[in-house]
Each structure stands twice: as structure tokens, then as C-alpha cells.
C-alpha positions as CSV (number, residue, x, y, z in Angstrom):
1,X,0.0,0.0,0.0
2,X,1.7,3.2,-1.1
3,X,1.0,6.6,-2.7
4,X,3.1,9.5,-3.8
5,X,2.8,13.2,-3.2
6,X,5.0,16.2,-4.0
7,X,4.9,19.6,-2.2
8,X,5.4,22.1,-5.0
9,X,6.3,25.0,-2.6
10,X,8.5,23.3,0.0
11,X,12.0,23.7,-1.6
12,X,12.4,27.4,-0.8
13,X,15.4,28.1,1.4
14,X,14.8,30.1,4.5
15,X,17.9,31.9,5.7
16,X,18.5,31.8,9.4
17,X,19.5,35.5,9.3
18,X,15.9,36.3,8.1
19,X,14.4,35.0,11.3
20,X,15.2,36.8,14.5
21,X,15.4,34.8,17.7
22,X,12.3,35.2,19.9
23,X,11.1,33.5,23.0
24,X,7.5,33.1,22.1
25,X,4.6,30.8,22.9
26,X,5.3,27.4,24.2
27,X,1.9,26.1,23.2
28,X,2.1,22.6,21.7
29,X,0.2,21.8,18.6
30,X,-3.1,19.9,19.0
31,X,-2.7,16.1,18.9
32,X,0.0,15.6,21.5
33,X,-1.6,13.5,24.2
34,X,1.6,11.7,25.1
35,X,3.4,15.0,25.9
36,X,0.6,15.8,28.3
37,X,1.4,12.4,29.9
38,X,5.0,13.5,30.3
39,X,3.9,16.7,31.9
40,X,1.7,14.9,34.4
41,X,4.6,12.6,35.4
42,X,7.2,15.3,36.0
43,X,5.0,18.2,36.9
44,X,6.1,20.5,34.1
45,X,2.8,21.6,32.7
46,X,1.8,23.3,36.0
47,X,4.8,25.6,35.9
48,X,5.0,26.2,32.1
49,X,3.3,29.6,32.1
50,X,5.3,30.8,35.1
51,X,8.5,29.6,33.4
52,X,7.9,31.9,30.4
53,X,7.6,34.9,32.6
54,X,10.5,33.9,34.8
55,X,12.8,33.3,31.8
56,X,11.8,36.6,30.2
57,X,12.5,38.4,33.4
58,X,15.8,36.6,33.8
59,X,16.9,37.7,30.3
60,X,16.3,41.3,31.3
61,X,18.2,41.0,34.6
62,X,21.1,38.8,33.8
63,X,23.9,40.8,32.1
64,X,26.1,37.8,31.6
65,X,25.6,34.1,32.0
66,X,27.8,32.1,34.4
67,X,30.9,31.0,32.5
68,X,30.6,27.5,30.9
69,X,33.5,25.6,29.4
70,X,31.6,25.0,26.2
71,X,29.7,27.4,23.9
72,X,26.2,26.9,22.5
73,X,25.2,28.3,19.1
74,X,21.6,28.3,17.9
75,X,21.8,27.3,14.3
76,X,18.2,27.8,13.5
77,X,15.0,29.1,15.3
78,X,11.7,27.8,14.0
79,X,9.1,30.4,13.5
80,X,6.0,28.2,13.8
81,X,4.9,29.0,10.2
82,X,5.7,27.2,7.0
83,X,9.2,26.4,8.2
84,X,7.9,24.1,11.0
85,X,7.4,24.1,14.7
86,X,8.3,21.9,17.7
87,X,11.1,19.6,16.6
88,X,10.9,16.5,18.7
89,X,13.3,14.4,16.6
90,X,17.1,14.0,16.8
91,X,19.1,15.1,13.7
92,X,20.6,13.0,11.0
93,X,23.8,14.0,9.3
94,X,24.5,13.2,5.6
95,X,28.2,13.3,6.2
96,X,28.6,16.4,4.1
97,X,27.8,18.9,6.8
98,X,24.0,19.0,6.3
99,X,21.4,18.0,8.9
100,X,17.9,16.5,8.5
101,X,15.0,16.2,10.9
102,X,11.3,16.6,11.4
103,X,9.1,19.0,13.2
104,X,6.0,17.8,15.0
105,X,3.8,20.7,13.7
106,X,4.0,23.7,11.5
107,X,4.6,23.6,7.8
108,X,2.3,24.8,5.0
109,X,-0.7,23.0,6.5
110,X,0.3,22.8,10.2
111,X,0.8,19.0,10.3
112,X,4.6,18.9,10.5
113,X,7.6,18.9,8.2
114,X,10.8,17.2,7.1
115,X,13.6,19.7,6.9
116,X,17.2,20.1,5.9
117,X,19.7,22.5,7.5
118,X,22.7,23.5,5.4
119,X,25.7,25.8,6.0
120,X,25.2,29.0,3.9
121,X,28.9,29.6,3.4
122,X,28.9,32.8,5.5
123,X,28.9,31.3,8.9
124,X,25.1,30.9,9.1
125,X,22.6,28.2,8.1
126,X,19.8,27.8,5.6
127,X,16.7,25.8,6.5
128,X,14.8,24.1,3.6
129,X,11.5,22.4,4.1
130,X,11.7,19.2,2.1
131,X,8.1,18.2,2.7
132,X,5.1,19.6,4.5
133,X,2.5,17.0,5.7
134,X,-1.0,17.8,4.6
135,X,-2.7,15.8,7.4
136,X,-4.4,13.5,4.8
137,X,-3.2,10.3,3.3
138,X,0.4,11.4,3.3
139,X,0.4,11.4,7.1
140,X,0.7,14.0,9.9
141,X,2.5,14.8,13.2
142,X,5.8,13.0,13.0
143,X,6.2,12.0,16.7
144,X,9.9,11.8,17.7
145,X,10.5,10.5,14.2
146,X,14.0,11.2,13.0
147,X,14.7,10.3,9.4
148,X,17.3,7.8,8.0
149,X,19.1,7.5,4.6
150,X,19.4,4.6,2.4
151,X,22.4,4.0,0.2
152,X,21.0,6.1,-2.7
153,X,19.9,9.2,-0.7
154,X,16.2,8.5,0.0
155,X,14.9,9.4,3.5
156,X,12.6,7.2,5.6
157,X,10.5,8.1,8.7
158,X,7.1,7.8,10.4
159,X,4.2,10.1,11.0
160,X,2.0,9.2,14.0
161,X,-1.4,10.0,12.5
162,X,-2.9,10.5,9.0
163,X,-2.6,8.0,6.2
164,X,-5.4,6.1,4.4
165,X,-6.9,5.0,7.7
166,X,-5.9,7.9,10.0
167,X,-3.6,5.9,12.2
168,X,-0.2,6.8,10.9
169,X,2.2,6.0,8.1
170,X,5.7,5.0,7.2
171,X,7.0,7.3,4.5
172,X,9.8,7.6,2.0
173,X,11.1,10.9,0.6
174,X,13.0,10.7,-2.7
175,X,14.9,13.6,-4.3
176,X,13.5,14.5,-7.7
177,X,15.3,17.4,-9.3
178,X,15.1,20.3,-6.9
179,X,12.2,18.9,-4.9
180,X,11.3,15.8,-2.9
181,X,8.5,13.3,-3.5
182,X,6.8,11.6,-0.6
183,X,5.7,8.0,-1.0
184,X,3.6,6.3,1.7
185,X,5.0,2.8,2.1
186,X,2.5,1.7,4.7
187,X,-0.7,3.1,6.3
188,X,-1.6,1.6,9.6
189,X,-5.1,0.6,10.6
190,X,-6.7,-0.3,13.9
191,X,-5.9,-4.0,14.5
192,X,-3.2,-6.4,15.3
193,X,-0.7,-4.8,12.8
194,X,-0.3,-1.9,15.2
195,X,-1.2,1.8,14.9
196,X,0.2,5.2,15.9
197,X,3.9,4.7,15.0
198,X,6.3,6.5,17.3
199,X,9.9,7.4,17.0
200,X,12.0,6.7,13.9
201,X,13.1,3.7,11.9
202,X,16.1,1.5,11.7
203,X,17.3,-0.4,8.6
204,X,19.2,-3.6,8.2
205,X,21.7,-4.5,5.6
206,X,19.0,-6.0,3.3
207,X,17.0,-2.7,3.3
208,X,14.3,-3.9,5.6
209,X,12.8,-1.3,7.9
210,X,11.9,-1.7,11.6
211,X,9.9,0.5,13.9
212,X,7.4,0.7,16.8
213,X,3.8,1.6,17.3
214,X,2.2,3.0,20.4
215,X,-0.9,0.9,20.2
216,X,-2.3,-2.2,18.5
217,X,-0.9,-5.7,18.5
218,X,-2.4,-8.7,20.3
219,X,-2.6,-6.9,23.6
220,X,-3.2,-3.4,22.1
221,X,-0.1,-2.2,23.9
222,X,2.0,-1.6,20.9
223,X,4.1,-3.5,18.4
224,X,7.5,-3.8,16.7
225,X,7.0,-4.1,13.0
226,X,9.1,-5.0,9.9
227,X,8.6,-3.5,6.5
228,X,10.2,-5.5,3.7
229,X,10.4,-4.6,-0.1
230,X,8.1,-7.0,-1.9
231,X,7.1,-7.0,-5.6
232,X,7.6,-3.3,-6.1
233,X,5.8,-2.5,-2.9
234,X,6.3,-3.1,0.8
235,X,5.0,-5.9,3.1
236,X,4.4,-5.3,6.8
237,X,4.5,-7.9,9.5
238,X,4.4,-7.6,13.3
239,X,7.5,-9.3,14.8
240,X,6.7,-8.5,18.4
241,X,3.5,-7.6,20.3
242,X,4.2,-5.9,23.5
243,X,2.6,-7.5,26.6
244,X,-0.3,-5.9,28.3
245,X,1.2,-3.8,31.1
246,X,0.8,-0.4,32.8
247,X,2.3,2.1,30.4
248,X,5.3,3.8,31.9
249,X,7.2,4.6,28.6
250,X,5.9,6.4,25.5
251,X,8.5,7.1,22.9
252,X,11.7,4.9,23.0
253,X,13.0,3.8,19.6
254,X,14.8,0.8,18.4
255,X,18.5,-0.1,18.3
256,X,20.2,-2.8,16.2
257,X,23.6,-4.5,16.8
258,X,26.0,-5.7,14.1
259,X,24.5,-9.3,14.3
260,X,21.0,-8.0,13.5
261,X,19.5,-8.3,17.0
262,X,17.0,-5.5,17.9
263,X,16.8,-3.9,21.3
264,X,14.0,-1.7,22.6
265,X,11.8,-0.8,25.5
266,X,8.2,-1.7,25.9
267,X,5.4,0.6,27.0
268,X,5.6,-1.3,30.3
269,X,9.2,-0.2,30.9
270,X,10.8,-3.5,30.0
271,X,14.0,-3.7,28.0
272,X,13.7,-6.4,25.4
273,X,15.9,-8.1,22.7
274,X,14.5,-9.6,19.4
275,X,16.9,-12.2,17.9
276,X,16.4,-13.7,14.4
277,X,15.6,-17.4,14.8
278,X,17.0,-18.5,11.4
279,X,13.6,-19.3,10.0
280,X,12.2,-15.8,9.3
281,X,10.9,-15.3,12.8
282,X,12.1,-13.6,15.9
283,X,12.8,-14.7,19.5
284,X,11.9,-12.2,22.1
285,X,13.8,-11.9,25.4
286,X,13.1,-9.6,28.3
287,X,16.5,-8.3,29.6
288,X,15.3,-6.1,32.4
289,X,12.2,-4.6,33.9
290,X,12.1,-1.2,35.7
291,X,10.0,-1.4,38.8
292,X,10.2,2.3,39.5
293,X,11.1,4.1,42.7
294,X,14.7,4.6,43.5
295,X,15.7,1.7,41.2
296,X,14.7,3.9,38.1
297,X,11.4,4.5,36.4
298,X,9.9,5.5,33.1
299,X,12.8,4.7,30.6
300,X,12.1,7.0,27.6
301,X,15.4,7.3,25.8
302,X,16.3,5.1,22.9
303,X,19.1,2.6,23.9
304,X,22.7,3.1,22.9
305,X,25.1,0.2,22.4
306,X,28.9,0.0,23.0
307,X,31.3,-2.4,21.3
308,X,31.2,-4.8,24.3
309,X,27.4,-5.2,24.0
310,X,26.5,-3.0,26.9
311,X,23.3,-1.0,26.7
312,X,22.9,2.6,27.9
313,X,19.7,4.5,28.5
314,X,17.9,7.1,30.7
315,X,14.9,7.1,32.9
316,X,12.7,10.2,33.1
317,X,12.1,9.9,36.8
318,X,13.3,7.7,39.7
319,X,16.8,7.4,41.0
320,X,18.2,8.6,44.3
321,X,16.5,12.0,44.0
322,X,13.5,11.2,41.9
323,X,14.8,13.3,39.0
324,X,15.9,10.5,36.6
325,X,19.0,8.5,35.9
326,X,21.5,7.3,33.3
327,X,21.8,3.5,33.5
328,X,23.9,0.7,32.0
329,X,22.8,-2.8,31.2
330,X,25.6,-5.4,31.0
331,X,25.4,-8.9,29.6
332,X,26.3,-11.6,32.1
333,X,26.2,-15.3,32.4
334,X,23.3,-17.4,31.0
335,X,21.9,-14.4,29.1
336,X,21.2,-12.4,32.2
337,X,21.7,-8.6,32.2
338,X,22.8,-6.6,35.2
339,X,21.8,-3.0,35.7
340,X,24.0,-0.2,37.1
341,X,22.9,3.3,37.8
342,X,25.7,5.5,36.4
343,X,24.2,8.8,37.6
344,X,21.1,10.0,39.5
345,X,20.1,13.6,38.7
346,X,19.1,15.9,41.5
347,X,16.9,18.2,39.5
348,X,19.0,21.2,40.4
349,X,22.1,22.6,38.6
350,X,23.1,19.2,37.3
351,X,19.8,18.8,35.4
352,X,16.8,16.6,35.9
353,X,14.3,14.4,33.9
354,X,16.3,13.1,31.0
355,X,13.8,12.2,28.2
356,X,16.3,11.6,25.4
357,X,18.7,8.7,25.0
358,X,22.5,9.1,25.2
359,X,25.4,9.0,22.8
360,X,28.9,7.7,23.5
361,X,32.3,8.8,22.2
362,X,35.3,6.6,21.5
363,X,36.7,7.2,25.0
364,X,33.5,6.0,26.7
365,X,32.2,9.4,27.7
366,X,28.4,9.7,27.7
367,X,26.5,12.7,26.4
368,X,22.8,13.5,26.8
369,X,20.2,16.1,27.7
370,X,17.7,16.8,30.5
371,X,14.4,18.7,30.1
372,X,14.6,20.3,33.5
373,X,17.2,21.8,35.8
374,X,20.3,23.8,34.9
375,X,21.9,26.9,36.3
376,X,18.7,28.3,37.9
377,X,17.5,24.9,39.2
378,X,14.5,22.8,38.4
379,X,12.6,25.7,36.7
380,X,15.3,26.1,34.0
381,X,15.0,24.8,30.4
382,X,17.2,21.8,30.7
383,X,20.8,20.9,30.1
384,X,23.4,19.2,27.9
385,X,25.5,17.0,30.1
386,X,28.5,14.7,29.9
387,X,29.3,11.7,32.1
388,X,33.0,10.9,32.4
389,X,33.9,7.4,33.4
390,X,36.1,6.8,36.5
391,X,39.9,6.5,35.8
392,X,40.3,3.5,38.0
393,X,37.2,2.8,40.1
394,X,34.4,4.9,41.5
395,X,31.5,6.8,40.0
396,X,31.0,8.6,36.8
397,X,31.6,12.4,37.0
398,X,28.8,14.5,35.6
399,X,29.6,17.8,33.9
400,X,27.0,20.3,32.6
401,X,28.1,21.4,29.2
402,X,25.3,23.8,28.7
403,X,22.2,25.1,30.5
404,X,19.3,26.4,28.5
405,X,17.7,29.7,29.4
406,X,14.6,29.7,27.1
407,X,16.0,32.2,24.5
408,X,18.6,29.6,23.4
409,X,16.2,26.7,23.7
410,X,14.0,24.9,26.1
411,X,13.1,21.2,26.6
412,X,15.6,19.2,24.6
413,X,13.6,15.9,24.3
414,X,15.6,14.4,21.4
415,X,19.0,12.6,21.5
416,X,22.2,14.3,20.5
417,X,24.5,13.5,17.6
418,X,28.2,13.8,17.8
419,X,30.7,14.6,15.0
420,X,34.3,13.6,14.7
421,X,35.5,16.9,16.2
422,X,33.5,16.4,19.4
423,X,30.8,18.9,18.5
424,X,27.3,18.0,19.7
425,X,24.1,18.8,17.8
426,X,20.5,18.6,18.9
427,X,17.0,20.2,19.0
428,X,14.8,21.8,21.6
429,X,11.1,21.5,21.2
430,X,10.4,25.0,22.7
431,X,12.3,28.2,23.2
432,X,13.7,30.7,20.8
433,X,10.3,30.8,19.2
434,X,8.9,27.4,18.3
435,X,12.0,25.3,19.0
436,X,15.5,25.4,17.6
437,X,18.5,23.4,16.3
438,X,21.7,24.0,18.4
439,X,25.3,23.1,18.4
440,X,27.5,22.7,21.6
441,X,31.2,23.3,20.8
442,X,33.6,21.8,23.3
443,X,36.6,23.5,24.7
444,X,39.9,22.7,23.0
445,X,40.8,19.0,23.6
446,X,43.9,18.3,25.5
447,X,46.2,15.4,25.9
448,X,48.1,14.7,29.1
449,X,51.3,12.5,29.0
450,X,52.8,11.2,32.2
451,X,56.4,9.9,32.8
452,X,58.3,9.1,36.0
453,X,62.0,8.9,37.0
454,X,63.7,6.9,38.2
455,X,61.6,3.9,37.3
456,X,62.2,1.4,38.9
457,X,63.1,3.1,42.2
458,X,64.1,1.8,45.7
459,X,62.0,2.3,48.8
460,X,62.3,5.8,50.2
461,X,64.0,7.2,47.0
462,X,62.4,10.4,45.6
463,X,60.4,9.7,42.4
464,X,59.5,12.7,40.2
465,X,56.3,12.4,38.0
466,X,56.1,14.8,35.1
467,X,52.9,15.6,33.3
468,X,52.9,17.4,29.9
469,X,49.6,18.9,28.8
470,X,49.2,19.8,25.1
471,X,46.4,20.8,22.7
472,X,45.9,22.1,19.2
473,X,45.4,25.6,20.8
474,X,48.7,25.4,22.6
475,X,49.5,24.7,26.3
476,X,47.0,25.7,29.0
477,X,47.9,28.7,31.1
478,X,50.7,28.6,33.7
479,X,49.6,28.0,37.3
480,X,46.7,25.6,36.5
481,X,46.7,22.5,38.6
482,X,47.4,18.9,37.6
483,X,46.5,16.2,40.1
484,X,48.6,13.0,40.5
485,X,46.8,10.0,41.8
486,X,47.1,6.3,42.4
487,X,43.7,5.0,41.4
488,X,41.4,7.3,43.3
489,X,44.0,8.2,46.0
490,X,45.5,11.7,45.5
491,X,49.2,11.6,45.9
492,X,49.7,15.3,45.3
493,X,49.4,18.2,42.8
494,X,51.6,20.3,40.6
495,X,51.2,23.7,38.9
496,X,51.6,23.9,35.1
497,X,54.5,25.9,33.7
498,X,55.0,26.0,30.0
499,X,52.7,23.0,29.7
500,X,54.4,20.8,32.3
501,X,53.7,20.0,35.9
502,X,55.8,18.0,38.3
503,X,55.3,16.2,41.6
504,X,58.0,14.4,43.7
505,X,57.3,11.9,46.4
506,X,59.4,9.4,48.4
507,X,56.5,7.7,50.2
508,X,55.5,5.1,47.6
509,X,55.2,1.6,49.0
510,X,57.1,-1.4,47.8
511,X,55.4,-2.9,44.8
512,X,53.9,-1.5,41.6
513,X,51.9,1.8,41.9
514,X,49.6,2.7,39.0
515,X,49.8,6.4,38.8
516,X,47.8,8.8,36.5
517,X,47.8,12.6,36.1
518,X,44.5,14.5,35.7
519,X,44.3,18.0,34.2
520,X,40.9,19.5,35.2
521,X,40.5,22.0,32.3
522,X,39.2,25.5,32.2
523,X,36.9,27.7,30.0
524,X,39.2,27.3,27.0
525,X,40.8,23.9,27.5
526,X,39.0,20.6,28.2
527,X,40.3,18.3,31.0
528,X,42.1,15.1,30.2
529,X,43.6,12.1,32.0
530,X,47.0,10.8,31.3
531,X,48.3,7.3,30.5
532,X,48.9,5.1,33.5
533,X,52.5,4.8,34.6
534,X,53.4,1.6,36.5
535,X,56.0,2.8,39.0
536,X,58.0,-0.1,40.4
537,X,59.3,0.3,43.9
538,X,61.8,-2.3,45.1
């Protein structure tokens, strides 16, 4: 079942310089019952109007924001008109510097858009609406639906409502000359095939598409579906019907590993795995269930995978302070997964209520967003955060990379994406008008190298540890501190001079001490941890 439509007026570029930033209405378009569910769970709706006045007042009173080690740049402010409004989705990069995404509302007919954001060559960005949904058979209201590319440049996504039956669609956008043509690959109907698709799609190496629905299936609690090319069209089949449970999660998407296994979260807050059974079917396994309370509750973020097969995610509420968590699920013996809370948000300056999933860099650092908290506490517009793994043992260290104030964004509900230079890109559904696209640029990366002499040494002999801190922007300022430590025990500190810091001790015990040096960073230079020196004491 598919149909094609082309918007004849959607390829006009809109220059970001033509749209001034404004902190306007935060009213959400009609047809967003699940966001109201979020408001009820974290208590945001009751304070929304007060937040608008508070932020406007703060903008008039605050002459300068507290210094932050990173900088945030608003790449585009949505106006709520033909360019779109309320971007719920994460961005997708084409590898050439352009970003693609969807807005939940706005566009020519008010039912949402698919957009492209491209550098304009003068330091700004142009927004181009690739498609405006009409609210009819082509679909409407893409709900957390990011778009993905195939190998020839077509885009795929979902819209939660509309379609031939009014219950949502899976769509394809294909470039045709200077415009894009939309093809509906599948229209959902009430029944066991599922309806109201949520979040985006994933694609396997054979070109099959996989996604989730909010409702339908054998228990009417949602499905995981597969769309496969078949005879010039597409065939849909349900590969998993979620069990009937109390709904604690609304919008988590799917993740696929290199072996083709699919991971997701049910509406009943259970983490599941779907594994191909070799005969065209799928074997479901529940990996973990979130009971709520201090253990964690309401997992909303799409799961992230590392190379070891560990899963990372967020919970909207729960944790030690009730303001949400970042957690890790690790495979163990006999297919069992163990869960570890990596960080519990307080809801204050560190942020609170992470709705989006997380992204990992090559060093194991974790990046994400919260929809509440920040520099003015729970009433702020959310944060961009980083979790840094412990050097030896202990807890993750949380760093707030940016706190939103309303004018630069509010309520970042979508996951971030990370480029090779360490820049983070994301969207906020409110603030700056009708939501925005932003970039967080990190401070200059540093590298800390540690040496020791003499090595080996004898007991009681002075040993000097030397740390050299470098970066592409030169050495950090003289006088800044480097901490020398054995695992988590601080041995001493040294002050930088010309990029080097030294510490001498004669108190090391007989044996092998594993010593590292930690440079904490500043506004212009990011912190870094050195290599581990194995100091042998005889």
C-alpha cells in the first residue's frame, strides 16, 4: 500500500538571518496527548506559564551568564509557520555537513515537516523544508520521528497520524530534481498490525525497515513491525506484540547491533531483545524490567550500544533523588543482564528528567540532555551533560556542558548526535520561538602524557612524576593544577609551567603503583587524564 505526493512549494530556502530569535509561545500543537502524559509525570505543565515569565525576566536582569567551558550556538530558530514548529526528533547527518530532521507541527498545513539545515557559506545556516505534511493520506504529526538515509539518498520516517486510515504512516522521501516526492510505504489501521507509529526507523543491511507503534498488536499495547520490499511494494509484519502492562514509557525507539539483534523498551518499561531465529521469525527476550522508585522509572530514551554489547539509557524519573537516571545494562552469564545506575540527577544545577537517550564517544564518555534543571534549578529549560567514566574505580563524574535559558532553547527531548571533532548537535522543542537546532562546541581538547623517573626506584627514594599537557590551541595557562593520583587516592598536585607540571614523592610503598595525572581543564581547554605509569618500587 503506497501513494506518492509532492509539495510544490517546499523547496524554498529560509535563511536563518531572516528569522530573529524570539522567546514566544510554548503552546504545543493539537494532537500531542503523550506529551501531556509526560507533563503529568514530572509536573512540568503546571509551571510552564510561570517559566515563560521567569525566563523573560531573567533575560532582562542577567547581564552575563555564568561561564561555561563549552559554547552553544543556535543554528536555527523555528518560527511556527511554513518552516515548521516543535522539533521532537534528533538530527541525522548526511556526512557532508547537512542535517535532516522533522518538526511535529507547523509547515504549510500545520501538520509537521521534514527539513534540511545546510551551511550557507557565510557562517550561518539555511533551512529548507523538504516536505510539509497535509494531514491527509500522506500522514501527519511525526512524533519523535527522526529520518534515516538509504544508500542512494532516500529518506525514511514515520508520522503518527494521518494516512489512508488515519492511524499513521511509514513514508519515504525521494529527491526529484530540486524537490522531494513523498511515498507512503504503509498506512496503519486499527488492528493487530499496530497503529500510531512512534519514533524513527532502523534499517538492516538488506534494506528492511523496523519501527514501533504506540498501540495495536495482540494486547493493544504496541508492536514492533518490519517492512520489507516485496514485488515493487512493501510488506508489513508484526515481529513482536508488547505484553499488556501499565504504560510507563511512551516514545523509546529501536537499536540494532551488528548481528541484526534488535533492542528496545516496551510501554511497560521492560528492556527487550529480538533475535532472528533463522527461519524468518524472531525470538523475544526480556532483559530487564524497571520497577520504579529509587531503582529507576519511566525509561524513555532510545538505547545506545557500545562495542562490548552493553546498553545505555535514561529514565525520566526515579533514581536517588527522583529526577531521573542514566543507567547501563551489561550482559552476564546465561543471558542475564545486570543493571547499574551510572548517575542520579538531583533536578538542580546538574539537570533533571532526561527524556532523550544518550550517545557515546570513543573514549567512553556519555552525552545526553535533560528537560529540566540547569543553572537556575528545576525551573530552567534543561541541560546538555557529559558523564566521564572513572579512571580506576568509583563513580561517573557529571559535567553540565550547557544550561538552556529559554531564549537559546527549552526542553531538549531528542537525543544528541556527535561529530568527529567532538561537537554536539540537537534540537529543543520549545524556546527561541517554536524550538531550535543547536550546536554545543567543546573547549579545546587536551592530551596529558605522564612519565616518571627513576623507574624502577628503591623504597624511600624520591620519584618525580612529570605531566605534559598539550592541545591544538597550545599549552594551558601557567599556574593551573594537575593532580597526580594512584587509582582514586590523590598523591599530590603540581602547577603547570610551560605546559608541564611536576610532583615528587618518596612515600610510595614497595610494589607497583599505577599512577595517573589529571588535568581538570578550564573555560578554553578541556580536561584530560594521562596514560597510566606503572611505578615499580623495590
